[in-house]
Residue, then its C-alpha position, 0 to 999 in steps of 0.5 A: x136408207x129411205x123411200x124417196x117419195x117421187x113427186x116428177x113424172x120423169x123421174x118415174x119414167x126414167x125409172x121404168x124405161x130404162x133396163x141397167x140400174x145402179x142396184x136394183x129397188x122397188x116402186x110403192x104404188x099407191x093413194x092415200x084416198x085407198x085405205x089398203x094402198x099403202x098397207x105394205x109402207x110401213x114394212x117397205x120402209x123398214x127394208x129401205x133401212x135395212x136393205x141399202x143394196x136397194x133403192x126404194x120409191x114411192x109414187x103416190x098417186x095423190x101427187x098427181x092431181x093437176x088433171x094434166x100430169x093425171x092424164x100423163x101418169x095413167x097413160x104412163x101406167x096404162x103403158x106399163x100395165x102397172x095397176x094400182x095399188x101394187x109394187x114395181x120390181x126394178x131388176x138391175x140388168x132387166x125391164x121392170x115388172x109389177x108385183x101385186x103382193x099383199x103380203x110382206x113374205x112376197x115382197x121379200x121374197x120377190x126382192x132376195x130374187x132381185x139380188 
């Protein structure tokens, strides 16, 4: 499977606010404007292609440049204590957990704990 790009705030809100998901997942959060934001992107894309038991999402902050959308996104991320760059783990039956992994091994380990 591919990573699904989250371009709508309501899609992100639904993912964060639900405690029961069909399958566990991960949201990669970053910005093309920040060189380190998406360093793990190729690795996570590879995981998405080989791990169909997980749902993988990408949130590019640059998609939310319109001022009203940007303010709403900042409020939502702040309420969930999510910084950029980061990853958000989406367990099947628990609230999301923010991860600030900089190494692919850390992401793989976190995903193994979800499944």
